[in-house]
N, CA and C atoms as a LAMMPS dump frame, in Angstrom:
ITEM: TIMESTEP
0
ITEM: NUMBER OF ATOMS
630
ITEM: BOX BOUNDS ff ff ff
-5.0000000000000000e+02 5.0000000000000000e+02
-5.0000000000000000e+02 5.0000000000000000e+02
-5.0000000000000000e+02 5.0000000000000000e+02
ITEM: ATOMS id mol type element x y z
1 1 1 N 0.836 -1.198 0
2 1 2 C 0 0 0
3 1 3 C 0.872 1.249 0
4 2 1 N 0.518 2.201 -0.815
5 2 2 C 1.257 3.446 -0.913
6 2 3 C 0.571 4.539 -0.107
7 3 1 N 1.35 5.439 0.447
8 3 2 C 0.83 6.625 1.122
9 3 3 C 1.496 7.837 0.502
10 4 1 N 0.752 8.913 0.353
11 4 2 C 1.281 10.111 -0.263
12 4 3 C 1.196 11.291 0.708
13 5 1 N 2.266 12.057 0.723
14 5 2 C 2.297 13.274 1.535
15 5 3 C 2.682 14.429 0.631
16 6 1 N 1.942 15.518 0.714
17 6 2 C 2.242 16.712 -0.075
18 6 3 C 2.691 17.817 0.858
19 7 1 N 3.776 18.509 0.517
20 7 2 C 4.209 19.638 1.324
21 7 3 C 4.716 20.751 0.426
22 8 1 N 4.753 21.951 1
23 8 2 C 5.085 23.159 0.253
24 8 3 C 6.41 23.721 0.769
25 9 1 N 7.335 24.041 -0.17
26 9 2 C 8.639 24.566 0.22
27 9 3 C 9.181 25.444 -0.89
28 10 1 N 9.609 26.677 -0.507
29 10 2 C 10.202 27.601 -1.481
30 10 3 C 9.31 27.808 -2.695
31 11 1 N 8.014 28.044 -2.429
32 11 2 C 7.039 28.313 -3.498
33 11 3 C 6.861 27.15 -4.466
34 12 1 N 7.22 25.933 -4.041
35 12 2 C 7.029 24.761 -4.893
36 12 3 C 6.377 23.657 -4.067
37 13 1 N 5.656 22.776 -4.747
38 13 2 C 4.982 21.686 -4.065
39 13 3 C 5.76 20.389 -4.291
40 14 1 N 5.883 19.576 -3.242
41 14 2 C 6.584 18.314 -3.325
42 14 3 C 5.672 17.197 -2.849
43 15 1 N 5.871 16.011 -3.424
44 15 2 C 5.124 14.842 -3.002
45 15 3 C 6.095 13.803 -2.45
46 16 1 N 5.663 13.141 -1.396
47 16 2 C 6.461 12.058 -0.836
48 16 3 C 5.629 10.792 -0.921
49 17 1 N 6.161 9.776 -1.576
50 17 2 C 5.44 8.511 -1.702
51 17 3 C 6.097 7.491 -0.78
52 18 1 N 5.304 6.853 0.057
53 18 2 C 5.835 5.91 1.038
54 18 3 C 5.226 4.537 0.789
55 19 1 N 6.089 3.513 0.709
56 19 2 C 5.619 2.136 0.581
57 19 3 C 6.317 1.317 1.667
58 20 1 N 5.509 0.897 2.651
59 20 2 C 6.096 0.157 3.763
60 20 3 C 7.117 1.018 4.484
61 21 1 N 8.364 0.498 4.6
62 21 2 C 9.434 1.243 5.247
63 21 3 C 10.25 2.036 4.237
64 22 1 N 9.942 1.883 2.952
65 22 2 C 10.7 2.557 1.904
66 22 3 C 10.057 3.897 1.566
67 23 1 N 10.868 4.931 1.523
68 23 2 C 10.375 6.267 1.216
69 23 3 C 10.938 6.725 -0.12
70 24 1 N 10.069 7.002 -1.044
71 24 2 C 10.483 7.459 -2.364
72 24 3 C 10.024 8.896 -2.521
73 25 1 N 10.953 9.844 -2.506
74 25 2 C 10.594 11.248 -2.596
75 25 3 C 10.514 11.662 -4.054
76 26 1 N 9.511 12.401 -4.363
77 26 2 C 9.335 12.808 -5.744
78 26 3 C 8.863 14.249 -5.79
79 27 1 N 9.563 15.097 -6.504
80 27 2 C 9.138 16.481 -6.687
81 27 3 C 8.291 16.55 -7.94
82 28 1 N 7.197 17.271 -7.871
83 28 2 C 6.371 17.49 -9.048
84 28 3 C 6.635 18.909 -9.546
85 29 1 N 7.477 19.089 -10.547
86 29 2 C 7.828 20.436 -11.001
87 29 3 C 6.708 21.119 -11.769
88 30 1 N 5.663 20.377 -12.111
89 30 2 C 4.582 20.96 -12.911
90 30 3 C 3.639 21.772 -12.042
91 31 1 N 3.495 21.377 -10.786
92 31 2 C 2.505 22.019 -9.93
93 31 3 C 3.009 23.356 -9.411
94 32 1 N 2.232 24.397 -9.637
95 32 2 C 2.536 25.735 -9.13
96 32 3 C 1.318 26.232 -8.384
97 33 1 N 1.423 27.393 -7.765
98 33 2 C 0.277 27.947 -7.038
99 33 3 C -0.932 28.078 -7.944
100 34 1 N -0.743 28.601 -9.159
101 34 2 C -1.868 28.87 -10.049
102 34 3 C -2.587 27.606 -10.477
103 35 1 N -1.795 26.581 -10.971
104 35 2 C -2.534 25.419 -11.467
105 35 3 C -3.008 24.514 -10.342
106 36 1 N -2.424 24.647 -9.128
107 36 2 C -2.995 23.936 -7.996
108 36 3 C -4.353 24.539 -7.662
109 37 1 N -4.428 25.878 -7.714
110 37 2 C -5.708 26.563 -7.489
111 37 3 C -6.73 26.117 -8.52
112 38 1 N -6.274 25.946 -9.763
113 38 2 C -7.21 25.553 -10.814
114 38 3 C -7.752 24.16 -10.569
115 39 1 N -6.907 23.273 -9.975
116 39 2 C -7.383 21.93 -9.686
117 39 3 C -8.457 21.959 -8.603
118 40 1 N -8.287 22.875 -7.657
119 40 2 C -9.253 22.979 -6.569
120 40 3 C -10.515 23.689 -7.027
121 41 1 N -10.332 24.808 -7.771
122 41 2 C -11.476 25.658 -8.11
123 41 3 C -12.176 25.249 -9.389
124 42 1 N -11.454 24.662 -10.351
125 42 2 C -12.069 24.372 -11.635
126 42 3 C -12.901 23.121 -11.602
127 43 1 N -13.85 23.046 -10.709
128 43 2 C -14.718 21.888 -10.567
129 43 3 C -16.148 22.305 -10.845
130 44 1 N -17.051 21.336 -10.668
131 44 2 C -18.464 21.626 -10.905
132 44 3 C -19.013 22.603 -9.875
133 45 1 N -18.279 22.793 -8.777
134 45 2 C -18.786 23.635 -7.706
135 45 3 C -18.452 25.109 -7.902
136 46 1 N -17.634 25.44 -8.874
137 46 2 C -17.247 26.836 -9.037
138 46 3 C -16.758 27.115 -10.44
139 47 1 N -16.359 28.355 -10.72
140 47 2 C -15.894 28.723 -12.053
141 47 3 C -14.523 28.136 -12.351
142 48 1 N -14.195 28.05 -13.646
143 48 2 C -12.851 27.609 -14.021
144 48 3 C -11.857 28.706 -13.666
145 49 1 N -10.705 28.288 -13.188
146 49 2 C -9.688 29.239 -12.753
147 49 3 C -8.334 28.847 -13.332
148 50 1 N -7.585 29.86 -13.793
149 50 2 C -6.222 29.68 -14.302
150 50 3 C -6.144 28.601 -15.382
151 51 1 N -5.297 27.59 -15.215
152 51 2 C -5.079 26.616 -16.286
153 51 3 C -6.262 25.674 -16.496
154 52 1 N -7.281 25.753 -15.656
155 52 2 C -8.486 24.943 -15.875
156 52 3 C -9.355 25.546 -16.968
157 53 1 N -9.089 26.79 -17.339
158 53 2 C -9.825 27.45 -18.424
159 53 3 C -9.401 26.814 -19.748
160 54 1 N -10.353 26.439 -20.572
161 54 2 C -10.06 25.67 -21.782
162 54 3 C -10.016 26.494 -23.066
163 55 1 N -10.73 27.614 -23.106
164 55 2 C -10.817 28.394 -24.346
165 55 3 C -9.445 28.959 -24.725
166 56 1 N -9.038 28.85 -25.997
167 56 2 C -7.736 29.385 -26.417
168 56 3 C -7.688 30.908 -26.41
169 57 1 N -8.845 31.534 -26.605
170 57 2 C -8.931 32.995 -26.556
171 57 3 C -10.085 33.396 -25.64
172 58 1 N -9.878 34.48 -24.91
173 58 2 C -10.902 34.941 -23.975
174 58 3 C -11.004 36.463 -24.041
175 59 1 N -12.138 36.973 -23.559
176 59 2 C -12.274 38.424 -23.418
177 59 3 C -11.846 38.77 -21.999
178 60 1 N -10.831 39.603 -21.866
179 60 2 C -10.203 39.847 -20.572
180 60 3 C -10.592 41.172 -19.931
181 61 1 N -10.935 41.091 -18.641
182 61 2 C -11.113 42.276 -17.799
183 61 3 C -10.012 42.203 -16.752
184 62 1 N -9.169 43.225 -16.718
185 62 2 C -8.024 43.136 -15.805
186 62 3 C -8.399 43.503 -14.373
187 63 1 N -7.393 43.521 -13.495
188 63 2 C -7.64 43.733 -12.064
189 63 3 C -8.145 45.139 -11.741
190 64 1 N -7.991 46.081 -12.691
191 64 2 C -8.482 47.447 -12.472
192 64 3 C -9.897 47.628 -13.009
193 65 1 N -10.438 46.576 -13.677
194 65 2 C -11.767 46.659 -14.258
195 65 3 C -11.753 47.08 -15.718
196 66 1 N -10.543 47.259 -16.28
197 66 2 C -10.428 47.682 -17.677
198 66 3 C -10.644 46.497 -18.61
199 67 1 N -11.441 46.716 -19.66
200 67 2 C -11.677 45.678 -20.661
201 67 3 C -10.512 45.663 -21.639
202 68 1 N -9.738 44.58 -21.631
203 68 2 C -8.558 44.459 -22.496
204 68 3 C -8.895 43.869 -23.864
205 69 1 N -10.167 43.555 -24.064
206 69 2 C -10.562 42.966 -25.337
207 69 3 C -10.235 41.485 -25.395
208 70 1 N -10.206 40.946 -26.602
209 70 2 C -9.944 39.516 -26.791
210 70 3 C -8.439 39.276 -26.837
211 71 1 N -7.981 38.399 -25.964
212 71 2 C -6.558 38.056 -25.901
213 71 3 C -6.432 36.549 -25.812
214 72 1 N -5.22 36.049 -26.009
215 72 2 C -5 34.611 -25.886
216 72 3 C -5.006 34.217 -24.416
217 73 1 N -5.34 32.974 -24.149
218 73 2 C -5.354 32.489 -22.769
219 73 3 C -3.96 32.593 -22.167
220 74 1 N -2.942 32.3 -22.997
221 74 2 C -1.559 32.364 -22.511
222 74 3 C -1.211 33.773 -22.037
223 75 1 N -1.614 34.78 -22.813
224 75 2 C -1.323 36.165 -22.447
225 75 3 C -2.072 36.556 -21.173
226 76 1 N -3.329 36.13 -21.077
227 76 2 C -4.141 36.456 -19.899
228 76 3 C -3.554 35.829 -18.637
229 77 1 N -3.09 34.584 -18.753
230 77 2 C -2.483 33.905 -17.604
231 77 3 C -1.198 34.606 -17.173
232 78 1 N -0.449 35.084 -18.158
233 78 2 C 0.796 35.787 -17.855
234 78 3 C 0.511 37.098 -17.123
235 79 1 N -0.531 37.814 -17.555
236 79 2 C -0.905 39.066 -16.901
237 79 3 C -1.399 38.829 -15.467
238 80 1 N -2.162 37.738 -15.289
239 80 2 C -2.648 37.404 -13.946
240 80 3 C -1.48 37.049 -13.032
241 81 1 N -0.534 36.284 -13.58
242 81 2 C 0.639 35.889 -12.795
243 81 3 C 1.483 37.105 -12.434
244 82 1 N 1.597 38.031 -13.382
245 82 2 C 2.375 39.254 -13.146
246 82 3 C 1.737 40.098 -12.038
247 83 1 N 0.408 40.069 -11.962
248 83 2 C -0.307 40.837 -10.941
249 83 3 C -0.391 40.09 -9.612
250 84 1 N 0.063 38.83 -9.622
251 84 2 C -0.004 38.023 -8.403
252 84 3 C -1.421 37.612 -8.061
253 85 1 N -2.28 37.512 -9.099
254 85 2 C -3.689 37.179 -8.89
255 85 3 C -4.084 35.976 -9.731
256 86 1 N -5.361 35.694 -9.794
257 86 2 C -5.87 34.549 -10.553
258 86 3 C -6.693 35.01 -11.748
259 87 1 N -6.787 34.141 -12.731
260 87 2 C -7.64 34.385 -13.891
261 87 3 C -8.902 33.55 -13.697
262 88 1 N -10.047 34.223 -13.609
263 88 2 C -11.301 33.539 -13.309
264 88 3 C -12.274 33.69 -14.475
265 89 1 N -12.838 32.582 -14.917
266 89 2 C -13.812 32.584 -16.014
267 89 3 C -15.18 32.94 -15.424
268 90 1 N -15.592 34.188 -15.594
269 90 2 C -16.826 34.652 -14.957
270 90 3 C -18.061 34.498 -15.839
271 91 1 N -17.85 34.344 -17.149
272 91 2 C -18.984 34.17 -18.061
273 91 3 C -18.613 33.126 -19.116
274 92 1 N -18.703 31.831 -18.757
275 92 2 C -18.256 30.755 -19.654
276 92 3 C -19.096 30.582 -20.911
277 93 1 N -20.362 31.064 -20.908
278 93 2 C -21.239 30.848 -22.05
279 93 3 C -21.086 31.925 -23.127
280 94 1 N -20.342 32.998 -22.806
281 94 2 C -20.135 34.058 -23.802
282 94 3 C -19.176 33.57 -24.876
283 95 1 N -19.167 34.26 -26.03
284 95 2 C -18.263 33.909 -27.124
285 95 3 C -17.407 35.121 -27.492
286 96 1 N -16.101 35.107 -27.162
287 96 2 C -15.429 34.091 -26.335
288 96 3 C -15.778 34.273 -24.868
289 97 1 N -15.409 33.302 -24.024
290 97 2 C -15.706 33.415 -22.589
291 97 3 C -15.076 34.669 -21.985
292 98 1 N -15.756 35.248 -21.008
293 98 2 C -15.23 36.439 -20.343
294 98 3 C -14.492 36.006 -19.07
295 99 1 N -13.267 36.487 -18.935
296 99 2 C -12.461 36.172 -17.759
297 99 3 C -11.998 37.464 -17.094
298 100 1 N -11.782 37.362 -15.796
299 100 2 C -11.366 38.536 -15.05
300 100 3 C -10.199 38.186 -14.133
301 101 1 N -9.269 39.12 -14.008
302 101 2 C -8.128 38.929 -13.114
303 101 3 C -8.538 39.372 -11.707
304 102 1 N -8.563 38.411 -10.794
305 102 2 C -9.016 38.671 -9.428
306 102 3 C -8.249 37.793 -8.448
307 103 1 N -8.435 38.096 -7.175
308 103 2 C -7.96 37.208 -6.119
309 103 3 C -9.052 36.161 -5.93
310 104 1 N -8.769 34.907 -6.266
311 104 2 C -9.808 33.882 -6.234
312 104 3 C -10.385 33.689 -4.835
313 105 1 N -9.536 33.766 -3.811
314 105 2 C -10.009 33.617 -2.442
315 105 3 C -11.042 34.666 -2.089
316 106 1 N -10.751 35.926 -2.446
317 106 2 C -11.689 37.016 -2.174
318 106 3 C -12.955 36.864 -3.016
319 107 1 N -12.776 36.442 -4.265
320 107 2 C -13.903 36.266 -5.179
321 107 3 C -14.875 35.22 -4.628
322 108 1 N -14.313 34.093 -4.171
323 108 2 C -15.145 33.024 -3.619
324 108 3 C -15.844 33.482 -2.336
325 109 1 N -15.13 34.252 -1.518
326 109 2 C -15.71 34.783 -0.286
327 109 3 C -16.9 35.694 -0.588
328 110 1 N -16.742 36.57 -1.597
329 110 2 C -17.818 37.489 -1.962
330 110 3 C -19.032 36.732 -2.49
331 111 1 N -18.789 35.663 -3.274
332 111 2 C -19.902 34.855 -3.785
333 111 3 C -20.675 34.219 -2.637
334 112 1 N -19.943 33.639 -1.676
335 112 2 C -20.592 33.002 -0.539
336 112 3 C -21.357 34.032 0.292
337 113 1 N -20.787 35.231 0.406
338 113 2 C -21.431 36.297 1.169
339 113 3 C -22.746 36.703 0.514
340 114 1 N -22.725 36.826 -0.823
341 114 2 C -23.944 37.203 -1.546
342 114 3 C -25.014 36.126 -1.426
343 115 1 N -24.596 34.857 -1.519
344 115 2 C -25.544 33.756 -1.395
345 115 3 C -26.187 33.76 -0.011
346 116 1 N -25.357 34.012 0.997
347 116 2 C -25.85 34.04 2.372
348 116 3 C -26.854 35.174 2.566
349 117 1 N -26.547 36.351 1.997
350 117 2 C -27.438 37.503 2.123
351 117 3 C -28.749 37.255 1.387
352 118 1 N -28.648 36.633 0.2
353 118 2 C -29.857 36.335 -0.58
354 118 3 C -30.745 35.344 0.163
355 119 1 N -30.103 34.375 0.825
356 119 2 C -30.859 33.365 1.575
357 119 3 C -31.602 34.001 2.737
358 120 1 N -30.955 34.987 3.39
359 120 2 C -31.581 35.667 4.516
360 120 3 C -32.801 36.46 4.07
361 121 1 N -32.739 36.988 2.827
362 121 2 C -33.821 37.822 2.313
363 121 3 C -34.997 37.014 1.792
364 122 1 N -34.776 35.7 1.618
365 122 2 C -35.855 34.854 1.117
366 122 3 C -37.005 34.818 2.134
367 123 1 N -38.2 35.001 1.634
368 123 2 C -39.37 35.026 2.503
369 123 3 C -39.79 33.604 2.865
370 124 1 N -39.878 33.346 4.15
371 124 2 C -40.354 32.049 4.628
372 124 3 C -41.865 32.169 4.822
373 125 1 N -42.607 31.394 4.039
374 125 2 C -44.073 31.459 4.109
375 125 3 C -44.552 30.698 5.345
376 126 1 N -45.298 31.39 6.176
377 126 2 C -45.852 30.786 7.382
378 126 3 C -47.36 30.625 7.235
379 127 1 N -47.898 29.741 8.035
380 127 2 C -49.352 29.572 8.075
381 127 3 C -49.862 30.135 9.394
382 128 1 N -50.669 31.177 9.295
383 128 2 C -51.253 31.806 10.477
384 128 3 C -52.671 31.278 10.663
385 129 1 N -53.011 30.963 11.885
386 129 2 C -54.356 30.428 12.159
387 129 3 C -55.222 31.463 12.869
388 130 1 N -56.441 31.612 12.394
389 130 2 C -57.431 32.476 13.036
390 130 3 C -58.621 31.613 13.446
391 131 1 N -58.963 31.664 14.738
392 131 2 C -60.049 30.842 15.26
393 131 3 C -61.325 31.676 15.404
394 132 1 N -62.418 31.079 14.975
395 132 2 C -63.701 31.784 15.01
396 132 3 C -64.762 30.912 15.665
397 133 1 N -65.893 31.542 15.98
398 133 2 C -67.06 30.835 16.513
399 133 3 C -68.259 31.149 15.629
400 134 1 N -69.191 30.237 15.515
401 134 2 C -70.384 30.489 14.686
402 134 3 C -71.168 31.725 15.133
403 135 1 N -71.113 32.03 16.446
404 135 2 C -71.883 33.164 16.975
405 135 3 C -71.049 34.433 17.061
406 136 1 N -69.988 34.544 16.239
407 136 2 C -69.107 35.714 16.275
408 136 3 C -69.891 36.988 15.945
409 137 1 N -69.627 38.061 16.7
410 137 2 C -70.35 39.311 16.424
411 137 3 C -69.617 40.126 15.349
412 138 1 N -70.251 41.196 14.906
413 138 2 C -69.708 41.986 13.801
414 138 3 C -68.342 42.573 14.118
415 139 1 N -68.172 43.103 15.322
416 139 2 C -66.89 43.72 15.703
417 139 3 C -65.754 42.696 15.662
418 140 1 N -65.974 41.53 16.283
419 140 2 C -64.938 40.492 16.31
420 140 3 C -64.634 39.987 14.897
421 141 1 N -65.699 39.922 14.08
422 141 2 C -65.505 39.48 12.688
423 141 3 C -64.583 40.456 11.953
424 142 1 N -64.809 41.75 12.121
425 142 2 C -63.986 42.76 11.449
426 142 3 C -62.539 42.706 11.93
427 143 1 N -62.358 42.433 13.227
428 143 2 C -61 42.309 13.774
429 143 3 C -60.281 41.121 13.122
430 144 1 N -60.964 39.983 13.028
431 144 2 C -60.368 38.787 12.423
432 144 3 C -60.05 39.042 10.942
433 145 1 N -60.951 39.731 10.259
434 145 2 C -60.751 40.026 8.843
435 145 3 C -59.525 40.931 8.654
436 146 1 N -59.378 41.904 9.53
437 146 2 C -58.233 42.823 9.467
438 146 3 C -56.93 42.063 9.703
439 147 1 N -56.947 41.138 10.668
440 147 2 C -55.759 40.321 10.936
441 147 3 C -55.413 39.465 9.722
442 148 1 N -56.444 38.9 9.099
443 148 2 C -56.226 38.055 7.926
444 148 3 C -55.573 38.851 6.795
445 149 1 N -56.059 40.053 6.561
446 149 2 C -55.498 40.9 5.503
447 149 3 C -54.035 41.235 5.789
448 150 1 N -53.723 41.467 7.056
449 150 2 C -52.345 41.773 7.441
450 150 3 C -51.438 40.573 7.163
451 151 1 N -51.866 39.38 7.582
452 151 2 C -51.075 38.174 7.36
453 151 3 C -50.866 37.916 5.864
454 152 1 N -51.925 38.084 5.099
455 152 2 C -51.854 37.843 3.653
456 152 3 C -50.926 38.851 2.969
457 153 1 N -50.978 40.107 3.424
458 153 2 C -50.122 41.143 2.826
459 153 3 C -48.64 40.87 3.085
460 154 1 N -48.347 40.083 4.133
461 154 2 C -46.967 39.725 4.46
462 154 3 C -46.522 38.456 3.735
463 155 1 N -47.425 37.923 2.907
464 155 2 C -47.085 36.74 2.115
465 155 3 C -47.386 35.417 2.79
466 156 1 N -48.085 35.463 3.914
467 156 2 C -48.385 34.24 4.654
468 156 3 C -49.731 33.642 4.257
469 157 1 N -49.869 32.352 4.53
470 157 2 C -51.158 31.693 4.351
471 157 3 C -51.969 31.874 5.627
472 158 1 N -53.28 31.764 5.491
473 158 2 C -54.15 31.901 6.67
474 158 3 C -55.104 30.704 6.734
475 159 1 N -55.097 30.065 7.904
476 159 2 C -56.033 28.961 8.142
477 159 3 C -57.14 29.466 9.056
478 160 1 N -58.358 29.388 8.573
479 160 2 C -59.518 29.792 9.369
480 160 3 C -60.119 28.534 10
481 161 1 N -60.253 28.565 11.309
482 161 2 C -60.808 27.411 12.021
483 161 3 C -62.085 27.823 12.749
484 162 1 N -63.185 27.236 12.332
485 162 2 C -64.488 27.494 12.945
486 162 3 C -64.747 26.403 13.992
487 163 1 N -64.809 26.792 15.266
488 163 2 C -64.998 25.827 16.346
489 163 3 C -66.456 25.787 16.812
490 164 1 N -66.947 24.557 16.999
491 164 2 C -68.328 24.369 17.442
492 164 3 C -68.361 23.809 18.863
493 165 1 N -69.311 24.256 19.62
494 165 2 C -69.501 23.748 20.966
495 165 3 C -70.943 23.267 21.14
496 166 1 N -71.102 22.159 21.845
497 166 2 C -72.433 21.644 22.191
498 166 3 C -73.395 21.596 21.02
499 167 1 N -74.524 22.302 21.185
500 167 2 C -75.588 22.251 20.182
501 167 3 C -75.246 23.003 18.895
502 168 1 N -74.168 23.744 18.9
503 168 2 C -73.771 24.482 17.684
504 168 3 C -73.503 23.51 16.532
505 169 1 N -73.186 22.264 16.877
506 169 2 C -72.903 21.278 15.832
507 169 3 C -74.113 21.025 14.948
508 170 1 N -75.294 21.21 15.508
509 170 2 C -76.522 20.946 14.743
510 170 3 C -76.834 22.079 13.768
511 171 1 N -76.113 23.203 13.919
512 171 2 C -76.338 24.343 13.022
513 171 3 C -75.007 24.757 12.386
514 172 1 N -74.276 23.75 11.867
515 172 2 C -72.95 24.064 11.309
516 172 3 C -73.026 24.86 10.013
517 173 1 N -74.242 24.985 9.459
518 173 2 C -74.389 25.793 8.243
519 173 3 C -74.099 27.267 8.528
520 174 1 N -74.273 27.68 9.811
521 174 2 C -73.984 29.064 10.188
522 174 3 C -72.484 29.34 10.079
523 175 1 N -71.687 28.373 10.534
524 175 2 C -70.234 28.501 10.406
525 175 3 C -69.809 28.512 8.951
526 176 1 N -70.469 27.687 8.136
527 176 2 C -70.174 27.647 6.699
528 176 3 C -70.448 29.001 6.053
529 177 1 N -71.556 29.633 6.462
530 177 2 C -71.922 30.936 5.904
531 177 3 C -70.878 32.007 6.257
532 178 1 N -70.33 31.932 7.474
533 178 2 C -69.316 32.904 7.882
534 178 3 C -68.031 32.718 7.073
535 179 1 N -67.644 31.48 6.864
536 179 2 C -66.452 31.212 6.065
537 179 3 C -66.657 31.647 4.605
538 180 1 N -67.851 31.436 4.096
539 180 2 C -68.16 31.882 2.735
540 180 3 C -68.067 33.41 2.637
541 181 1 N -68.516 34.095 3.695
542 181 2 C -68.446 35.561 3.722
543 181 3 C -66.981 36.024 3.729
544 182 1 N -66.145 35.301 4.456
545 182 2 C -64.707 35.625 4.499
546 182 3 C -64.106 35.523 3.1
547 183 1 N -64.459 34.449 2.399
548 183 2 C -63.943 34.269 1.027
549 183 3 C -64.365 35.441 0.15
550 184 1 N -65.608 35.865 0.302
551 184 2 C -66.124 36.987 -0.492
552 184 3 C -65.408 38.292 -0.135
553 185 1 N -65.19 38.513 1.168
554 185 2 C -64.561 39.763 1.614
555 185 3 C -63.07 39.828 1.271
556 186 1 N -62.452 38.673 1.042
557 186 2 C -61.012 38.64 0.742
558 186 3 C -60.712 38.294 -0.715
559 187 1 N -61.736 38.277 -1.556
560 187 2 C -61.553 37.805 -2.928
561 187 3 C -60.538 38.606 -3.736
562 188 1 N -60.285 39.876 -3.349
563 188 2 C -59.339 40.703 -4.099
564 188 3 C -57.887 40.485 -3.668
565 189 1 N -57.695 39.86 -2.51
566 189 2 C -56.326 39.697 -1.994
567 189 3 C -55.941 38.247 -1.73
568 190 1 N -56.899 37.333 -1.805
569 190 2 C -56.576 35.941 -1.473
570 190 3 C -57.406 34.956 -2.285
571 191 1 N -56.88 33.73 -2.329
572 191 2 C -57.6 32.644 -3.003
573 191 3 C -57.706 31.468 -2.042
574 192 1 N -58.707 30.619 -2.291
575 192 2 C -58.938 29.466 -1.427
576 192 3 C -58.038 28.312 -1.859
577 193 1 N -57.209 27.841 -0.926
578 193 2 C -56.359 26.676 -1.198
579 193 3 C -57.097 25.383 -0.87
580 194 1 N -57.82 25.396 0.222
581 194 2 C -58.625 24.222 0.577
582 194 3 C -59.979 24.717 1.083
583 195 1 N -61.034 24.218 0.476
584 195 2 C -62.399 24.645 0.805
585 195 3 C -62.767 24.221 2.227
586 196 1 N -63.758 24.867 2.823
587 196 2 C -64.179 24.518 4.181
588 196 3 C -64.561 23.046 4.292
589 197 1 N -64.051 22.386 5.33
590 197 2 C -64.408 20.987 5.568
591 197 3 C -64.409 20.699 7.061
592 198 1 N -65.277 19.765 7.456
593 198 2 C -65.414 19.413 8.863
594 198 3 C -64.292 18.463 9.283
595 199 1 N -63.725 18.733 10.445
596 199 2 C -62.711 17.871 11.06
597 199 3 C -63.079 17.738 12.532
598 200 1 N -63.82 16.714 12.849
599 200 2 C -64.289 16.562 14.229
600 200 3 C -65.312 17.629 14.572
601 201 1 N -65.006 18.45 15.591
602 201 2 C -65.935 19.494 16.021
603 201 3 C -65.514 20.86 15.488
604 202 1 N -64.789 20.876 14.399
605 202 2 C -64.398 22.15 13.824
606 202 3 C -64.371 22.079 12.288
607 203 1 N -64.552 23.224 11.684
608 203 2 C -64.504 23.345 10.223
609 203 3 C -63.331 24.253 9.878
610 204 1 N -62.493 23.817 8.935
611 204 2 C -61.307 24.619 8.598
612 204 3 C -61.26 24.941 7.105
613 205 1 N -60.572 26.026 6.811
614 205 2 C -60.405 26.48 5.434
615 205 3 C -59.035 27.18 5.323
616 206 1 N -58.325 26.961 4.238
617 206 2 C -57.008 27.564 4.033
618 206 3 C -57.056 28.539 2.862
619 207 1 N -56.467 29.728 3.057
620 207 2 C -56.375 30.718 1.998
621 207 3 C -54.938 31.23 1.886
622 208 1 N -54.545 31.636 0.692
623 208 2 C -53.204 32.17 0.471
624 208 3 C -53.303 33.443 -0.375
625 209 1 N -52.275 34.299 -0.293
626 209 2 C -52.333 35.554 -1.042
627 209 3 C -52.298 35.337 -2.543
628 210 1 N -52.929 36.234 -3.284
629 210 2 C -52.942 36.146 -4.755
630 210 3 C -51.604 36.651 -5.275
């Protein structure tokens, strides 16, 4: 069985191959900072970087933001190396691909930061429940309706639950009429996701914003 150890010395990478008690040291003169970065970054998880870029000619934007026009990949890599930065393919589908000279570490950090910020801004849809009674008076009805409009305006769903007690079960059509009135009063701002239905001693209905 072989074991491999990689270490960095004097700006060069070395590999040590070990088999049993025998140690065979091998320097890889091909590996440099730039193409090692390309091996790490030029994967399905991120943009092509440095020697992982395949196009023979690219449209180059330098580290100052200046558009250098179409240049050869070799020239672009040389300019990136001269600046001590990386060549990153930022628009692979363009013809030719657009590349920019940047610090790849900072570039990746900024991408992750933007993704994190976008995720925080994503609206999490919640379901708010409003409980009612068949004998609800006009004032309480208006309060519930106002709450429903507020929840819907925030992008949330609203579950209306009509609760019955004792003999109210024998007149459940009254609860149905109230829920129907809610649908009518909210028709401009909401739609019915699930129509009123009985579940034990209560009738429920779900609505979501239009």
